[in-house]
C-alpha angles and dihedrals in degrees: 000000000000091000092055089046090056091047090052091051091051090049091050091048091050092050091047090053090050092049092048090051090051094049095045 
């Protein structure tokens, strides 16, 4: 469960970086 949780955090961080690049 913890491994999937970490993967989800990495996915969220990646999407946040993409969104921030789009809004900049």
